[in-house]
LUMLUMDREN-2810 file (N, C-alpha, C; in Angstrom, 1 decimal):
<atoms>
<atom><aa>M</aa><ch>A</ch><at>N</at><xx>109.8</xx><yy>79.9</yy><zz>117.3</zz></atom>
<atom><aa>M</aa><ch>A</ch><at>CA</at><xx>108.2</xx><yy>79.8</yy><zz>117.9</zz></atom>
<atom><aa>M</aa><ch>A</ch><at>C</at><xx>108.7</xx><yy>81.4</yy><zz>119.2</zz></atom>
<atom><aa>T</aa><ch>A</ch><at>N</at><xx>107.9</xx><yy>82.2</yy><zz>119.4</zz></atom>
<atom><aa>T</aa><ch>A</ch><at>CA</at><xx>108.4</xx><yy>83.2</yy><zz>120.1</zz></atom>
<atom><aa>T</aa><ch>A</ch><at>C</at><xx>107.7</xx><yy>83.0</yy><zz>121.5</zz></atom>
<atom><aa>F</aa><ch>A</ch><at>N</at><xx>108.3</xx><yy>84.1</yy><zz>122.1</zz></atom>
<atom><aa>F</aa><ch>A</ch><at>CA</at><xx>108.4</xx><yy>83.8</yy><zz>123.8</zz></atom>
<atom><aa>F</aa><ch>A</ch><at>C</at><xx>106.7</xx><yy>84.0</yy><zz>124.3</zz></atom>
<atom><aa>Q</aa><ch>A</ch><at>N</at><xx>105.9</xx><yy>85.0</yy><zz>123.5</zz></atom>
<atom><aa>Q</aa><ch>A</ch><at>CA</at><xx>104.6</xx><yy>84.9</yy><zz>123.3</zz></atom>
<atom><aa>Q</aa><ch>A</ch><at>C</at><xx>103.8</xx><yy>84.4</yy><zz>123.0</zz></atom>
<atom><aa>E</aa><ch>A</ch><at>N</at><xx>104.1</xx><yy>83.2</yy><zz>122.0</zz></atom>
<atom><aa>E</aa><ch>A</ch><at>CA</at><xx>103.0</xx><yy>81.9</yy><zz>121.8</zz></atom>
<atom><aa>E</aa><ch>A</ch><at>C</at><xx>103.7</xx><yy>81.5</yy><zz>122.8</zz></atom>
<atom><aa>I</aa><ch>A</ch><at>N</at><xx>104.6</xx><yy>81.2</yy><zz>122.9</zz></atom>
<atom><aa>I</aa><ch>A</ch><at>CA</at><xx>104.8</xx><yy>80.0</yy><zz>125.0</zz></atom>
<atom><aa>I</aa><ch>A</ch><at>C</at><xx>104.1</xx><yy>80.3</yy><zz>125.7</zz></atom>
<atom><aa>A</aa><ch>A</ch><at>N</at><xx>103.7</xx><yy>82.0</yy><zz>125.7</zz></atom>
<atom><aa>A</aa><ch>A</ch><at>CA</at><xx>102.9</xx><yy>82.2</yy><zz>126.8</zz></atom>
<atom><aa>A</aa><ch>A</ch><at>C</at><xx>101.3</xx><yy>81.5</yy><zz>126.7</zz></atom>
<atom><aa>E</aa><ch>A</ch><at>N</at><xx>101.4</xx><yy>82.1</yy><zz>125.4</zz></atom>
<atom><aa>E</aa><ch>A</ch><at>CA</at><xx>99.7</xx><yy>81.5</yy><zz>125.4</zz></atom>
<atom><aa>E</aa><ch>A</ch><at>C</at><xx>99.7</xx><yy>80.0</yy><zz>124.9</zz></atom>
<atom><aa>I</aa><ch>A</ch><at>N</at><xx>100.3</xx><yy>79.1</yy><zz>124.9</zz></atom>
<atom><aa>I</aa><ch>A</ch><at>CA</at><xx>100.3</xx><yy>77.6</yy><zz>124.7</zz></atom>
<atom><aa>I</aa><ch>A</ch><at>C</at><xx>100.8</xx><yy>77.2</yy><zz>126.2</zz></atom>
<atom><aa>T</aa><ch>A</ch><at>N</at><xx>101.3</xx><yy>78.0</yy><zz>126.8</zz></atom>
<atom><aa>T</aa><ch>A</ch><at>CA</at><xx>101.2</xx><yy>77.9</yy><zz>128.4</zz></atom>
<atom><aa>T</aa><ch>A</ch><at>C</at><xx>100.2</xx><yy>77.9</yy><zz>129.2</zz></atom>
<atom><aa>Q</aa><ch>A</ch><at>N</at><xx>99.1</xx><yy>78.7</yy><zz>129.2</zz></atom>
<atom><aa>Q</aa><ch>A</ch><at>CA</at><xx>98.5</xx><yy>79.5</yy><zz>129.4</zz></atom>
<atom><aa>Q</aa><ch>A</ch><at>C</at><xx>99.0</xx><yy>80.3</yy><zz>130.8</zz></atom>
<atom><aa>G</aa><ch>A</ch><at>N</at><xx>100.1</xx><yy>80.9</yy><zz>130.0</zz></atom>
<atom><aa>G</aa><ch>A</ch><at>CA</at><xx>101.2</xx><yy>81.6</yy><zz>131.0</zz></atom>
<atom><aa>G</aa><ch>A</ch><at>C</at><xx>100.6</xx><yy>83.5</yy><zz>131.2</zz></atom>
<atom><aa>K</aa><ch>A</ch><at>N</at><xx>101.7</xx><yy>83.7</yy><zz>131.6</zz></atom>
<atom><aa>K</aa><ch>A</ch><at>CA</at><xx>101.2</xx><yy>85.6</yy><zz>131.6</zz></atom>
<atom><aa>K</aa><ch>A</ch><at>C</at><xx>102.7</xx><yy>85.9</yy><zz>131.5</zz></atom>
<atom><aa>I</aa><ch>A</ch><at>N</at><xx>103.3</xx><yy>86.7</yy><zz>130.6</zz></atom>
<atom><aa>I</aa><ch>A</ch><at>CA</at><xx>104.6</xx><yy>86.9</yy><zz>130.5</zz></atom>
<atom><aa>I</aa><ch>A</ch><at>C</at><xx>104.4</xx><yy>88.6</yy><zz>131.7</zz></atom>
<atom><aa>L</aa><ch>A</ch><at>N</at><xx>106.0</xx><yy>88.5</yy><zz>132.8</zz></atom>
<atom><aa>L</aa><ch>A</ch><at>CA</at><xx>106.0</xx><yy>89.3</yy><zz>133.7</zz></atom>
<atom><aa>L</aa><ch>A</ch><at>C</at><xx>106.5</xx><yy>90.7</yy><zz>133.1</zz></atom>
<atom><aa>Q</aa><ch>A</ch><at>N</at><xx>107.6</xx><yy>90.1</yy><zz>132.3</zz></atom>
<atom><aa>Q</aa><ch>A</ch><at>CA</at><xx>108.6</xx><yy>91.7</yy><zz>132.0</zz></atom>
<atom><aa>Q</aa><ch>A</ch><at>C</at><xx>108.6</xx><yy>90.9</yy><zz>130.1</zz></atom>
<atom><aa>S</aa><ch>A</ch><at>N</at><xx>108.5</xx><yy>91.6</yy><zz>129.5</zz></atom>
<atom><aa>S</aa><ch>A</ch><at>CA</at><xx>109.6</xx><yy>91.3</yy><zz>128.5</zz></atom>
<atom><aa>S</aa><ch>A</ch><at>C</at><xx>110.7</xx><yy>91.8</yy><zz>127.6</zz></atom>
<atom><aa>G</aa><ch>A</ch><at>N</at><xx>111.4</xx><yy>91.2</yy><zz>127.7</zz></atom>
<atom><aa>G</aa><ch>A</ch><at>CA</at><xx>112.8</xx><yy>91.8</yy><zz>127.6</zz></atom>
<atom><aa>G</aa><ch>A</ch><at>C</at><xx>113.9</xx><yy>91.3</yy><zz>126.4</zz></atom>
<atom><aa>S</aa><ch>A</ch><at>N</at><xx>112.6</xx><yy>90.3</yy><zz>125.8</zz></atom>
<atom><aa>S</aa><ch>A</ch><at>CA</at><xx>113.9</xx><yy>89.4</yy><zz>124.7</zz></atom>
<atom><aa>S</aa><ch>A</ch><at>C</at><xx>112.5</xx><yy>89.5</yy><zz>123.6</zz></atom>
<atom><aa>S</aa><ch>A</ch><at>N</at><xx>113.0</xx><yy>90.0</yy><zz>121.9</zz></atom>
<atom><aa>S</aa><ch>A</ch><at>CA</at><xx>112.0</xx><yy>89.8</yy><zz>121.0</zz></atom>
<atom><aa>S</aa><ch>A</ch><at>C</at><xx>112.7</xx><yy>88.9</yy><zz>120.2</zz></atom>
<atom><aa>S</aa><ch>A</ch><at>N</at><xx>113.8</xx><yy>88.0</yy><zz>120.6</zz></atom>
<atom><aa>S</aa><ch>A</ch><at>CA</at><xx>114.0</xx><yy>87.0</yy><zz>119.6</zz></atom>
<atom><aa>S</aa><ch>A</ch><at>C</at><xx>113.4</xx><yy>85.8</yy><zz>119.8</zz></atom>
<atom><aa>D</aa><ch>A</ch><at>N</at><xx>113.2</xx><yy>84.9</yy><zz>118.8</zz></atom>
<atom><aa>D</aa><ch>A</ch><at>CA</at><xx>112.0</xx><yy>84.1</yy><zz>119.1</zz></atom>
<atom><aa>D</aa><ch>A</ch><at>C</at><xx>113.0</xx><yy>83.0</yy><zz>119.8</zz></atom>
<atom><aa>V</aa><ch>A</ch><at>N</at><xx>112.6</xx><yy>81.8</yy><zz>120.1</zz></atom>
<atom><aa>V</aa><ch>A</ch><at>CA</at><xx>113.0</xx><yy>81.3</yy><zz>121.0</zz></atom>
<atom><aa>V</aa><ch>A</ch><at>C</at><xx>113.9</xx><yy>80.0</yy><zz>120.4</zz></atom>
<atom><aa>K</aa><ch>A</ch><at>N</at><xx>115.0</xx><yy>79.3</yy><zz>120.2</zz></atom>
<atom><aa>K</aa><ch>A</ch><at>CA</at><xx>115.5</xx><yy>78.1</yy><zz>120.2</zz></atom>
<atom><aa>K</aa><ch>A</ch><at>C</at><xx>115.8</xx><yy>77.4</yy><zz>121.0</zz></atom>
<atom><aa>H</aa><ch>A</ch><at>N</at><xx>115.9</xx><yy>77.5</yy><zz>122.4</zz></atom>
<atom><aa>H</aa><ch>A</ch><at>CA</at><xx>116.5</xx><yy>76.5</yy><zz>122.6</zz></atom>
<atom><aa>H</aa><ch>A</ch><at>C</at><xx>115.4</xx><yy>76.8</yy><zz>124.5</zz></atom>
<atom><aa>L</aa><ch>A</ch><at>N</at><xx>115.1</xx><yy>75.2</yy><zz>124.3</zz></atom>
<atom><aa>L</aa><ch>A</ch><at>CA</at><xx>114.5</xx><yy>74.8</yy><zz>125.5</zz></atom>
<atom><aa>L</aa><ch>A</ch><at>C</at><xx>115.2</xx><yy>74.0</yy><zz>126.6</zz></atom>
<atom><aa>V</aa><ch>A</ch><at>N</at><xx>115.2</xx><yy>74.8</yy><zz>127.6</zz></atom>
<atom><aa>V</aa><ch>A</ch><at>CA</at><xx>116.2</xx><yy>74.1</yy><zz>128.3</zz></atom>
<atom><aa>V</aa><ch>A</ch><at>C</at><xx>114.9</xx><yy>74.2</yy><zz>129.8</zz></atom>
<atom><aa>F</aa><ch>A</ch><at>N</at><xx>115.9</xx><yy>72.3</yy><zz>130.3</zz></atom>
<atom><aa>F</aa><ch>A</ch><at>CA</at><xx>114.7</xx><yy>71.5</yy><zz>131.2</zz></atom>
<atom><aa>F</aa><ch>A</ch><at>C</at><xx>115.9</xx><yy>71.1</yy><zz>132.8</zz></atom>
<atom><aa>D</aa><ch>A</ch><at>N</at><xx>117.2</xx><yy>71.3</yy><zz>131.8</zz></atom>
<atom><aa>D</aa><ch>A</ch><at>CA</at><xx>118.4</xx><yy>71.1</yy><zz>132.9</zz></atom>
<atom><aa>D</aa><ch>A</ch><at>C</at><xx>119.6</xx><yy>71.7</yy><zz>133.2</zz></atom>
<atom><aa>S</aa><ch>A</ch><at>N</at><xx>119.8</xx><yy>72.1</yy><zz>134.3</zz></atom>
<atom><aa>S</aa><ch>A</ch><at>CA</at><xx>120.4</xx><yy>73.4</yy><zz>134.6</zz></atom>
<atom><aa>S</aa><ch>A</ch><at>C</at><xx>121.6</xx><yy>73.2</yy><zz>134.9</zz></atom>
<atom><aa>R</aa><ch>A</ch><at>N</at><xx>122.2</xx><yy>72.2</yy><zz>134.9</zz></atom>
<atom><aa>R</aa><ch>A</ch><at>CA</at><xx>123.9</xx><yy>71.6</yy><zz>134.7</zz></atom>
<atom><aa>R</aa><ch>A</ch><at>C</at><xx>124.4</xx><yy>71.5</yy><zz>133.4</zz></atom>
<atom><aa>R</aa><ch>A</ch><at>N</at><xx>123.2</xx><yy>71.2</yy><zz>132.2</zz></atom>
<atom><aa>R</aa><ch>A</ch><at>CA</at><xx>124.1</xx><yy>71.6</yy><zz>130.7</zz></atom>
<atom><aa>R</aa><ch>A</ch><at>C</at><xx>125.0</xx><yy>72.4</yy><zz>130.3</zz></atom>
<atom><aa>P</aa><ch>A</ch><at>N</at><xx>125.4</xx><yy>73.1</yy><zz>129.4</zz></atom>
<atom><aa>P</aa><ch>A</ch><at>CA</at><xx>126.4</xx><yy>73.6</yy><zz>129.5</zz></atom>
<atom><aa>P</aa><ch>A</ch><at>C</at><xx>125.1</xx><yy>75.1</yy><zz>128.1</zz></atom>
<atom><aa>L</aa><ch>A</ch><at>N</at><xx>125.2</xx><yy>75.5</yy><zz>128.1</zz></atom>
<atom><aa>L</aa><ch>A</ch><at>CA</at><xx>124.1</xx><yy>76.7</yy><zz>127.4</zz></atom>
<atom><aa>L</aa><ch>A</ch><at>C</at><xx>124.3</xx><yy>77.2</yy><zz>126.4</zz></atom>
<atom><aa>I</aa><ch>A</ch><at>N</at><xx>123.8</xx><yy>76.7</yy><zz>125.3</zz></atom>
<atom><aa>I</aa><ch>A</ch><at>CA</at><xx>124.3</xx><yy>77.4</yy><zz>123.8</zz></atom>
<atom><aa>I</aa><ch>A</ch><at>C</at><xx>124.1</xx><yy>78.7</yy><zz>123.5</zz></atom>
<atom><aa>E</aa><ch>A</ch><at>N</at><xx>123.1</xx><yy>79.1</yy><zz>124.1</zz></atom>
<atom><aa>E</aa><ch>A</ch><at>CA</at><xx>122.5</xx><yy>80.1</yy><zz>123.0</zz></atom>
<atom><aa>E</aa><ch>A</ch><at>C</at><xx>121.6</xx><yy>81.2</yy><zz>124.4</zz></atom>
<atom><aa>A</aa><ch>A</ch><at>N</at><xx>122.4</xx><yy>81.5</yy><zz>125.9</zz></atom>
<atom><aa>A</aa><ch>A</ch><at>CA</at><xx>121.5</xx><yy>81.9</yy><zz>126.6</zz></atom>
<atom><aa>A</aa><ch>A</ch><at>C</at><xx>119.9</xx><yy>82.7</yy><zz>126.2</zz></atom>
<atom><aa>A</aa><ch>A</ch><at>N</at><xx>120.3</xx><yy>83.7</yy><zz>125.3</zz></atom>
<atom><aa>A</aa><ch>A</ch><at>CA</at><xx>119.6</xx><yy>85.3</yy><zz>125.0</zz></atom>
<atom><aa>A</aa><ch>A</ch><at>C</at><xx>118.2</xx><yy>84.6</yy><zz>124.5</zz></atom>
<atom><aa>S</aa><ch>A</ch><at>N</at><xx>118.8</xx><yy>83.5</yy><zz>123.4</zz></atom>
<atom><aa>S</aa><ch>A</ch><at>CA</at><xx>117.6</xx><yy>82.8</yy><zz>122.6</zz></atom>
<atom><aa>S</aa><ch>A</ch><at>C</at><xx>116.8</xx><yy>81.5</yy><zz>123.4</zz></atom>
<atom><aa>S</aa><ch>A</ch><at>N</at><xx>117.1</xx><yy>80.8</yy><zz>124.9</zz></atom>
<atom><aa>S</aa><ch>A</ch><at>CA</at><xx>116.6</xx><yy>80.1</yy><zz>125.4</zz></atom>
<atom><aa>S</aa><ch>A</ch><at>C</at><xx>115.4</xx><yy>80.4</yy><zz>126.8</zz></atom>
<atom><aa>I</aa><ch>A</ch><at>N</at><xx>114.5</xx><yy>79.2</yy><zz>126.9</zz></atom>
<atom><aa>I</aa><ch>A</ch><at>CA</at><xx>113.6</xx><yy>79.4</yy><zz>127.6</zz></atom>
<atom><aa>I</aa><ch>A</ch><at>C</at><xx>114.1</xx><yy>77.7</yy><zz>129.4</zz></atom>
<atom><aa>F</aa><ch>A</ch><at>N</at><xx>113.6</xx><yy>78.5</yy><zz>129.7</zz></atom>
<atom><aa>F</aa><ch>A</ch><at>CA</at><xx>113.8</xx><yy>77.5</yy><zz>131.4</zz></atom>
<atom><aa>F</aa><ch>A</ch><at>C</at><xx>112.4</xx><yy>77.1</yy><zz>131.8</zz></atom>
<atom><aa>F</aa><ch>A</ch><at>N</at><xx>112.6</xx><yy>76.2</yy><zz>132.1</zz></atom>
<atom><aa>F</aa><ch>A</ch><at>CA</at><xx>111.2</xx><yy>74.9</yy><zz>132.3</zz></atom>
<atom><aa>F</aa><ch>A</ch><at>C</at><xx>111.7</xx><yy>74.5</yy><zz>133.5</zz></atom>
<atom><aa>A</aa><ch>A</ch><at>N</at><xx>111.1</xx><yy>75.4</yy><zz>134.7</zz></atom>
<atom><aa>A</aa><ch>A</ch><at>CA</at><xx>111.3</xx><yy>74.7</yy><zz>135.8</zz></atom>
<atom><aa>A</aa><ch>A</ch><at>C</at><xx>109.9</xx><yy>73.8</yy><zz>136.5</zz></atom>
<atom><aa>I</aa><ch>A</ch><at>N</at><xx>110.9</xx><yy>72.9</yy><zz>136.5</zz></atom>
<atom><aa>I</aa><ch>A</ch><at>CA</at><xx>109.6</xx><yy>72.2</yy><zz>136.9</zz></atom>
<atom><aa>I</aa><ch>A</ch><at>C</at><xx>109.9</xx><yy>71.1</yy><zz>138.3</zz></atom>
<atom><aa>S</aa><ch>A</ch><at>N</at><xx>109.5</xx><yy>70.5</yy><zz>138.2</zz></atom>
<atom><aa>S</aa><ch>A</ch><at>CA</at><xx>110.0</xx><yy>69.9</yy><zz>140.1</zz></atom>
<atom><aa>S</aa><ch>A</ch><at>C</at><xx>109.2</xx><yy>68.4</yy><zz>139.5</zz></atom>
<atom><aa>G</aa><ch>A</ch><at>N</at><xx>110.4</xx><yy>68.3</yy><zz>140.7</zz></atom>
<atom><aa>G</aa><ch>A</ch><at>CA</at><xx>109.9</xx><yy>66.3</yy><zz>140.7</zz></atom>
<atom><aa>G</aa><ch>A</ch><at>C</at><xx>110.4</xx><yy>65.8</yy><zz>142.5</zz></atom>
<atom><aa>E</aa><ch>A</ch><at>N</at><xx>110.4</xx><yy>64.3</yy><zz>142.0</zz></atom>
<atom><aa>E</aa><ch>A</ch><at>CA</at><xx>110.4</xx><yy>64.0</yy><zz>143.2</zz></atom>
<atom><aa>E</aa><ch>A</ch><at>C</at><xx>111.4</xx><yy>64.8</yy><zz>144.3</zz></atom>
<atom><aa>H</aa><ch>A</ch><at>N</at><xx>112.2</xx><yy>64.5</yy><zz>143.5</zz></atom>
<atom><aa>H</aa><ch>A</ch><at>CA</at><xx>114.0</xx><yy>64.5</yy><zz>143.9</zz></atom>
<atom><aa>H</aa><ch>A</ch><at>C</at><xx>114.5</xx><yy>66.4</yy><zz>144.1</zz></atom>
<atom><aa>H</aa><ch>A</ch><at>N</at><xx>114.0</xx><yy>67.1</yy><zz>142.9</zz></atom>
<atom><aa>H</aa><ch>A</ch><at>CA</at><xx>114.3</xx><yy>67.7</yy><zz>142.4</zz></atom>
<atom><aa>H</aa><ch>A</ch><at>C</at><xx>113.6</xx><yy>69.3</yy><zz>142.2</zz></atom>
<atom><aa>D</aa><ch>A</ch><at>N</at><xx>113.7</xx><yy>70.6</yy><zz>142.5</zz></atom>
<atom><aa>D</aa><ch>A</ch><at>CA</at><xx>112.7</xx><yy>71.5</yy><zz>142.1</zz></atom>
<atom><aa>D</aa><ch>A</ch><at>C</at><xx>113.5</xx><yy>72.5</yy><zz>141.3</zz></atom>
<atom><aa>G</aa><ch>A</ch><at>N</at><xx>113.2</xx><yy>72.7</yy><zz>139.8</zz></atom>
<atom><aa>G</aa><ch>A</ch><at>CA</at><xx>113.9</xx><yy>73.9</yy><zz>138.8</zz></atom>
<atom><aa>G</aa><ch>A</ch><at>C</at><xx>114.2</xx><yy>75.0</yy><zz>139.4</zz></atom>
<atom><aa>N</aa><ch>A</ch><at>N</at><xx>112.8</xx><yy>75.3</yy><zz>140.7</zz></atom>
<atom><aa>N</aa><ch>A</ch><at>CA</at><xx>112.5</xx><yy>76.7</yy><zz>140.9</zz></atom>
<atom><aa>N</aa><ch>A</ch><at>C</at><xx>114.4</xx><yy>77.1</yy><zz>141.2</zz></atom>
<atom><aa>D</aa><ch>A</ch><at>N</at><xx>114.6</xx><yy>76.3</yy><zz>141.8</zz></atom>
<atom><aa>D</aa><ch>A</ch><at>CA</at><xx>115.4</xx><yy>76.3</yy><zz>142.6</zz></atom>
<atom><aa>D</aa><ch>A</ch><at>C</at><xx>117.1</xx><yy>76.7</yy><zz>142.1</zz></atom>
<atom><aa>Y</aa><ch>A</ch><at>N</at><xx>117.4</xx><yy>76.5</yy><zz>140.5</zz></atom>
<atom><aa>Y</aa><ch>A</ch><at>CA</at><xx>117.8</xx><yy>76.7</yy><zz>140.2</zz></atom>
<atom><aa>Y</aa><ch>A</ch><at>C</at><xx>117.8</xx><yy>78.5</yy><zz>139.0</zz></atom>
<atom><aa>L</aa><ch>A</ch><at>N</at><xx>117.4</xx><yy>79.2</yy><zz>139.6</zz></atom>
<atom><aa>L</aa><ch>A</ch><at>CA</at><xx>116.8</xx><yy>79.7</yy><zz>138.7</zz></atom>
<atom><aa>L</aa><ch>A</ch><at>C</at><xx>117.3</xx><yy>81.1</yy><zz>138.6</zz></atom>
<atom><aa>Q</aa><ch>A</ch><at>N</at><xx>118.0</xx><yy>81.7</yy><zz>140.0</zz></atom>
<atom><aa>Q</aa><ch>A</ch><at>CA</at><xx>119.4</xx><yy>82.3</yy><zz>140.0</zz></atom>
<atom><aa>Q</aa><ch>A</ch><at>C</at><xx>120.8</xx><yy>81.7</yy><zz>139.6</zz></atom>
<atom><aa>D</aa><ch>A</ch><at>N</at><xx>120.7</xx><yy>80.9</yy><zz>139.5</zz></atom>
<atom><aa>D</aa><ch>A</ch><at>CA</at><xx>122.3</xx><yy>80.8</yy><zz>139.1</zz></atom>
<atom><aa>D</aa><ch>A</ch><at>C</at><xx>121.7</xx><yy>80.7</yy><zz>137.3</zz></atom>
<atom><aa>L</aa><ch>A</ch><at>N</at><xx>121.1</xx><yy>80.4</yy><zz>137.2</zz></atom>
<atom><aa>L</aa><ch>A</ch><at>CA</at><xx>120.5</xx><yy>80.2</yy><zz>135.0</zz></atom>
<atom><aa>L</aa><ch>A</ch><at>C</at><xx>120.5</xx><yy>81.7</yy><zz>134.8</zz></atom>
<atom><aa>Y</aa><ch>A</ch><at>N</at><xx>119.9</xx><yy>82.7</yy><zz>136.0</zz></atom>
<atom><aa>Y</aa><ch>A</ch><at>CA</at><xx>119.8</xx><yy>84.2</yy><zz>135.4</zz></atom>
<atom><aa>Y</aa><ch>A</ch><at>C</at><xx>121.5</xx><yy>84.4</yy><zz>135.6</zz></atom>
<atom><aa>R</aa><ch>A</ch><at>N</at><xx>122.2</xx><yy>84.2</yy><zz>136.9</zz></atom>
<atom><aa>R</aa><ch>A</ch><at>CA</at><xx>123.6</xx><yy>84.5</yy><zz>135.9</zz></atom>
<atom><aa>R</aa><ch>A</ch><at>C</at><xx>124.0</xx><yy>84.5</yy><zz>135.3</zz></atom>
<atom><aa>R</aa><ch>A</ch><at>N</at><xx>123.7</xx><yy>82.7</yy><zz>134.5</zz></atom>
<atom><aa>R</aa><ch>A</ch><at>CA</at><xx>124.6</xx><yy>82.7</yy><zz>132.8</zz></atom>
<atom><aa>R</aa><ch>A</ch><at>C</at><xx>124.1</xx><yy>82.7</yy><zz>131.7</zz></atom>
<atom><aa>G</aa><ch>A</ch><at>N</at><xx>123.0</xx><yy>83.8</yy><zz>132.1</zz></atom>
<atom><aa>G</aa><ch>A</ch><at>CA</at><xx>122.7</xx><yy>84.2</yy><zz>130.8</zz></atom>
<atom><aa>G</aa><ch>A</ch><at>C</at><xx>121.4</xx><yy>84.1</yy><zz>130.4</zz></atom>
<atom><aa>I</aa><ch>A</ch><at>N</at><xx>120.5</xx><yy>83.5</yy><zz>131.4</zz></atom>
<atom><aa>I</aa><ch>A</ch><at>CA</at><xx>119.2</xx><yy>82.9</yy><zz>130.5</zz></atom>
<atom><aa>I</aa><ch>A</ch><at>C</at><xx>118.2</xx><yy>84.4</yy><zz>131.0</zz></atom>
<atom><aa>R</aa><ch>A</ch><at>N</at><xx>117.3</xx><yy>84.6</yy><zz>130.7</zz></atom>
<atom><aa>R</aa><ch>A</ch><at>CA</at><xx>116.1</xx><yy>85.9</yy><zz>130.8</zz></atom>
<atom><aa>R</aa><ch>A</ch><at>C</at><xx>115.1</xx><yy>85.4</yy><zz>130.5</zz></atom>
<atom><aa>N</aa><ch>A</ch><at>N</at><xx>114.6</xx><yy>83.9</yy><zz>130.4</zz></atom>
<atom><aa>N</aa><ch>A</ch><at>CA</at><xx>112.9</xx><yy>83.8</yy><zz>130.3</zz></atom>
<atom><aa>N</aa><ch>A</ch><at>C</at><xx>112.8</xx><yy>82.5</yy><zz>130.7</zz></atom>
<atom><aa>F</aa><ch>A</ch><at>N</at><xx>112.2</xx><yy>82.5</yy><zz>131.6</zz></atom>
<atom><aa>F</aa><ch>A</ch><at>CA</at><xx>111.7</xx><yy>81.6</yy><zz>132.8</zz></atom>
<atom><aa>F</aa><ch>A</ch><at>C</at><xx>110.5</xx><yy>80.4</yy><zz>132.3</zz></atom>
<atom><aa>V</aa><ch>A</ch><at>N</at><xx>109.7</xx><yy>79.7</yy><zz>132.7</zz></atom>
<atom><aa>V</aa><ch>A</ch><at>CA</at><xx>107.9</xx><yy>79.2</yy><zz>133.0</zz></atom>
<atom><aa>V</aa><ch>A</ch><at>C</at><xx>108.4</xx><yy>78.4</yy><zz>134.2</zz></atom>
<atom><aa>V</aa><ch>A</ch><at>N</at><xx>108.2</xx><yy>79.5</yy><zz>134.8</zz></atom>
<atom><aa>V</aa><ch>A</ch><at>CA</at><xx>107.7</xx><yy>79.0</yy><zz>136.8</zz></atom>
<atom><aa>V</aa><ch>A</ch><at>C</at><xx>106.4</xx><yy>78.5</yy><zz>136.9</zz></atom>
</atoms>
């Protein structure tokens, strides 16, 4: 699946396109090791005890460049 297809499915908007590769990994847990950051997309999910948006900067430093927020 491509990043453009995910944007269409989620009715999202691509703010900046920097990757032309396909999505190979969906990331929901920032504590897990990243396999291939360039082909990963992080879903910033908010819950009762956490907010995925709090982890965006750390994940960006670790190489992820694609986020659903």
